[in-house]
N, C-alpha and C positions, 0 to 999 in steps of 0.2 A: 269338306265336301264330299257327298257318296255320290256316284253319278251310274247309272244304268241305264241302258238303251231300251227302246221300243220296240217292238215287237209286231209284224204284221202276219194275225192267225191266217192259214193257210195249212195243208196237209205237216208242214211244218213250220215251228215259229221261224220266221225271218226276219232279221234289223232293218230297219228302215232308213237308218241314217239319222233320226233323232234322239237324243238322250234327255233325261228328266234325273233331277236330282234332290238333295236333301242337305241344305244347308245348314250349319249349326247359328242360329242367331237369337241374343238375349235370353241364353238359358234352355232354349228349344229350338227344335227341326223345323223348319221352313220349307214348304215344297217349293222346287223349283220346276216350270213346266217345261221351258226351253233353256239349253246350258249354252246351247250356239248358235247364231242367228245369221250366220252365213251360209249361203246357199249357191252351190256349186252345179254347173251343168254337167253330163256326163262325160266322163273324161278328165273331169279336170280334178285339180287337188290345189289342196294350201300351200302357197309360196312366199313367203314375203318377199325376199328379189330373187333375180336369177343370179346363181352360183357359176354358171358356165356362159361362154363367150358363143356370139354364132357360130363358129367351127367346131363348138363341142367342147372345148378344150377347158379348163379351171380358171377363172378370173380370179389370178392371186389375189387382186385388192379386195376387190369386196370379199373374200373368204378372209382375209385379214380383218376386217374391219367390223365382217359378224362377231368372229372371234372374240375382237374387243366389246362387243355388244355384249356378248353371252356371259365373259368375264364381270364387268360389272354389272348385270344383273342378277349373277349368280352371289355376289359381294351383300347386294338387297336384299335378296332373300334367304341370306343364312343366318339371319336372326331367331333364335330361338322360338318355337312353337308358345303362342298363351294357351293358357288350360282355361276351359269350358269355368264360367261359374258357377 
């Protein structure tokens, strides 16, 4: 998938946080208008789970669980890429 950001016309082009893309499907490029459908408020950022406890220290249990998830995810996605038809 080829991804690019959208820009708001101003004196200089400023990214507005939206992304569009082209995805290879059935032997041709198909336009994807919105790549991400997540809406965040100002100052928020995407986060699956908090890795810190209330005191700001590392939550070792959560870190180990996330490490295992990442390892398993890496094993699933480590397959060779398919060539386009």
